[in-house]
C-alpha positions, -999 to +999 in steps of 0.1 A: +100-115+163+098-138+193+135-145+192+143-108+192+121-103+223+138-133+240+173-119+232+163-085+247+150-100+279+182-120+283+202-089+278+182-070+304+189-098+329+226-097+322+229-059+323+203-042+346+213-007+335+196-014+301+162-016+318+154+020+309+151+010+273+116+006+259+115-030+246+095-022+215+118+007+206+147-017+210+131-043+187+126-017+160+162-005+165+174-040+159+151-045+128+166-013+113+200-031+110+186-055+083+166-027+066+198-006+064+217-034+047+188-039+022+186-003+011+222+007+013+230+004-024+199+022-036+203+049-010+238+057-023+229+055-059+195+074-059+197+096-028+234+100-024+232+089+012+262+071+026+266+085+061+258+058+087+236+081+108+216+094+078+213+059+065+198+046+097+173+075+097+164+067+061+159+030+071+134+041+097+115+062+071+115+032+047+104+009+075+075+032+085+063+036+049+064-001+041+047-011+074+020+015+073+011+013+036+019-024+031+040-019+000+066-040-017+103-031-016+105-014-049+074+007-044+084+016-009+118+030-019+101+049-047+081+069-021+113+082-004+120+119-010+145+125+019+175+146+011+183+182+001+152+201-010+127+177+005+105+205+017+101+188+051+087+156+035+106+124+040+083+102+019+052+107-002+027+082-016-001+089-040-031+066-043-051+060-074-081+083-078-115+069-068-149+085-067-134+119-076-108+118-049-073+105-042-052+101-010-017+115-005+003+102+024+030+126+036+056+112+060+077+133+084+100+110+103+123+116+133+145+089+148+166+092+179+192+069+193+179+072+228+156+041+231+137+051+262+108+060+239+099+092+258+109+119+233+081+140+219+078+143+181+095+176+175+075+208+170+096+218+140+086+185+123+049+194+126+057+229+114+074+215+083+044+193+075+020+222+078+041+243+055+044+214+030+007+209+029+001+246+025+023+249-006+025+214-023-012+212-029-016+246-044-010+244-081-004+282-083+024+282-056+059+284-071+083+258-057+120+265-057+149+244-043+129+212-043+145+179-052+135+161-084+120+130-067+096+151-047+090+175-076+078+147-099+053+135-072+041+170-065+035+178-101+016+145-104-006+156-075-011+191-090-020+176-123-047+156-107-060+186-088-062+206-121-082+178-136-108+182-108-098+155-084-098+163-047-068+154-026-073+138+009-041+142+028-027+119+055+000+137+075+019+110+093+043+120+120+066+090+128+091+087+156+104+062+182+090+083+210+057+098+220+032+121+203+038+158+196+032+183+224+003+207+231+021+236+213+023+214+181-013+205+184-022+242+186-003+247+154-023+219+137-055+234+150-046+268+136-036+255+102-072+257+090-070+226+069-102+211+083-113+176+075-093+174+043-062+166+063-059+139+089-030+138+114-016+105+126+011+097+151+031+065+144+057+052+168+074+020+178+043+008+197+021+011+167+047-006+144+051-035+167+013-040+169+013-043+131+042-067+131+025-089+156-006-091+135-002-128+128-007-138+165-040-157+167-069-138+184-087-157+212-116-138+228-152-139+238-180-121+219-210-108+239-240-111+216-274-094+223-308-110+218-315-141+198-290-157+174-292-184+148-266-212+148-265-239+121-241-267+110-233-268+073-209-293+056-182-296+084-186-258+090-208-239+114-225-205+110-237-181+137-258-150+128-266-126+155-265-090+168-237-073+187-234-039+204-211-015+186-195-008+220-185-045+221-169-040+186-150-009+198-137-029+228-127-058+206-107-035+183-091-018+213-079-052+226-066-066+194-063-038+168-049-048+134-044-084+145-080-089+137-076-077+101-048-100+088-071-116+063-091-084+056-078-071+022-091-036+026-068-012+044-084+015+066-092+045+044-098+069+073-128+090+082-123+121+062-129+119+025-144+084+026-182+086+021-190+052+037-168+058+068-182+093+071-217+080+069-210+055+097-196+083+119-224+106+111-251+080+120-234+073+153-234+110+160-270+115+151-305+109+166-307+078+144-279+059+161-303+032+172-312+024+136-275+017+128-283-020+126-306-014+096-282+010+078-251-012+079-243-043+059-228-060+090-195-077+098-183-111+086-158-130+108-141-164+106-127-185+133-113-220+139-139-228+165-166-212+186-186-224+216-214-210+237-240-221+263-268-235+241-291-239+271-295-201+272-323-184+254-301-156+240-275-131+249-248-157+242-212-153+253-194-169+223-158-181+228-138-179+196-104-193+186-083-175+159-109-148+152-105-128+120-126-100+104-128-107+067-154-081+058-164-050+077-129-040+089-137-004+078-169-005+098-151-018+129-122+007+129-146+036+122-168+025+151-137+023+173-124+057+163-158+074+167-165+059+201-132+071+215-151+101+226-165+090+260-197+110+255-205+094+221-196+060+236-223+064+263-249+075+238-243+045+216-248+017+241-281+007+224-267+007+189-260-027+172-246-043+141-253-075+124-225-101+128-219-133+108-195-158+123-182-187+103-164-216+118-144-231+090-121-261+086-086-252+096-071-269+065-094-251+040-076-219+031-092-220-003-127-217+012-116-187+033-101-171+002-133-175-017-155-161+011-132-132+015-132-125-022-170-128-024-177-105+006-152-078-005-153-078-043-184-055-045-161-026-035-127-015-047-099-036-030-065-049-036-072-084-050-037-095-056-035-118-026-069-133-034-057-142-069-024-157-057-037-193-056-056-195-088-044-218-115-030-191-138-007-178-111+004-213-100+012-223-136+031-190-142+051-197-111+061-231-123+069-219-158+091-190-146+109-212-121+120-235-150+137-205-166+158-197-135+136-170-120+114-170-089+078-158-093+064-144-060+027-147-064+021-141-027+033-110-008+063-115+015+083-094+040+116-108+027+138-088+004+138-094-034+167-105-055+173-097-092+159-131-101+127-125-081+096-113-099+066-102-079+031-106-093+025-069-090+056-059-111+047-087-136+012-073-140+024-038-146+051-049-170+029-072-191+001-046-193+026-020-205+049-040-228+027-067-244-009-054-239+002-019-249-018-001-222+010+018-205-013+043-189-034+016-173-002-001-162+009+029-143-022+045-129-048+016-127-028-007-104-059-012-082-075-030-111-046-052-122-060-081-102-096-070-107-112-057-139-079-059-159-068-093-146-080-113-175-065-088-199-031-092-183-030-129-173-045-147-203-045-184-208-018-180-234+007-160-212+038-180-205+068-176-182+092-164-210+068-136-220+064-125-184+101-124-177+110-105-209+083-079-201+097-075-166+133-072-179+124-044-203+102-027-177+130-028-151+154-010-175+129+018-180+120+020-143+157+021-132+163+050-155+132+067-142+145+064-107+181+073-116+179+095-147+210+108-164+218+144-156+207+155-191+178+132-195+146+148-208+119+154-183+096+128-198+119+100-185+105+105-150+069+101-162+070+078-192+086+045-180+057+023-190+054+040-224+091+036-230+089+000-220+061-006-245+083+008-273+113-013-261+091-044-265+083-034-300+120-030-308+129-064-293+102-082-314+114-063-345+150-074-339+139-111-334+114-109-363+087-124-340+053-116-327+047-115-290+028-148-290+058-165-305+080-157-274+086-189-255+111-210-236+129-220-268+139-185-278+140-171-243+178-171-240+181-153-274+156-126-262+174-123-228+208-119-245+195-092-268+181-073-238+215-076-220+234-064-251+210-038-265+187-028-237+202+006-232+199+013-269+163+002-270+157+026-241+174+056-257+156+051-290+123+046-272+128+079-253+132+096-286+099+080-298+081+095-268+097+129-275+085+128-311+050+118-300+049+147-276+060+171-303+033+157-326+007+162-299+018+197-286+039+211-314+067+234-303+049+248-273+066+244-239+052+216-219+049+220-181+056+191-158+019+191-148+010+187-185+034+159-188+020+140-159-016+145-171-007+134-206+008+101-195-020+094-171-046+099-198-027+079-225-030+106-251+003+095-267-006+058-273-022+065-307+008+086-318+033+059-307+013+032-325+015+051-357+053+052-356+073+028-377+100+009-357+132+009-378 
């Protein structure tokens, strides 16, 4: 990132006429070159996009989705719906359901080659998003001329709605310019969606702030009243009280750079009971009791210093400050206090703060503290599990078989020999643990409640690779189905992969626990030679199971989606004899 900025400044000095460019817009424009190269093949195969201009626009959609939602490459591309019949939605992501709700992120993305960064997000883009929300989330609305990628996601959403889950919608308008105009805002206000839909503008400035999140934060915290400071085993602890207006100012200065180690992404105000409760308290007559209602904020730093000769109200200088618990609280405070009137009314509201100065070479301690302070609520625990012994051992075992196990997330592209821990978890749970519905729809728990089910002491590298190879075949056919493929192919990849695993074991006359490095090459060769046959036969298994479950009645796409989410077919498939 620094080299790109340096190159751009050098270019400006050499050619003054380029000074009208917005430097952040230019940095994003350069980044899109590598993104374009990375997605070119899949864009041609899955979306039939080859034109250079359309490909660059798609690259910006991809880049926005990946950066905002923090997804891996494969999952990012799977969100893309751009193309004919996209209903004004360039990308769509569906979260897991939690507490009776689920979140759908809809992306409408506009990219222009003018890099001044002064172009408004177009009004027709806002109109398209409003129309999409009005029709896509109504299970009774008939959709025509909609592409299959988007239709599969919409039917999954409608299936959840019919099952009683409530959608919370994020409408993300992304461009390399400025926010929508007043006329567009009036259209949003007239839409009548209320708090169930939140509108966000994302542009090059926002994206750059996220990309620069790794820059260490150096600042001063103004505490209020008394504080307790104690030395503990080469570490130091400060417990005190800080005004929420100070928290808002801290977030305004540093934004997401403070949340690099915080594993919980911001869930928004609407539809999140905890965040709504924080906002409501700050808007109520009980704002001065906020200190007693909130669990507080936990921060880490490399060092902190203050004037110990004072009696209180310390100004604490901190180096490399990070919020490891309470990120939701901090951002909700910041967003709520953006209203100047509310800001003034909350000057006397405080929150508990715990500041830990930890040894700079003890990442394991930071990891354990982050896990302990966050694990009481649903979070993505994959990064926290990355350094445990099971993951390290699996990485070593997989490497010896010619593959690369990526137990930690990375922003570099993946090769065919790369296996991410997230894909491995999904594949193993579907193929070997025979829980395909949990593999597909319980991804939040793969490194939580289901971790010990997936990553057992007896799991070896050969078993993990074989599961992933089978899963990839099913996933590739889900993403690029043959023209005459049955509808279940788009919904049943994990169920199909499970049946493929049974066929492989039958062919090898082995049990799963007998797969190891000694017969790995034989298994791999069989997959390369007969993988497509295994897939086609397994699709027929799923079709037979569906018929056994529903008889000859017509099955809607919403029924299909609901059936695979609930796992109704597992018992039927387990009763089948594999020839």
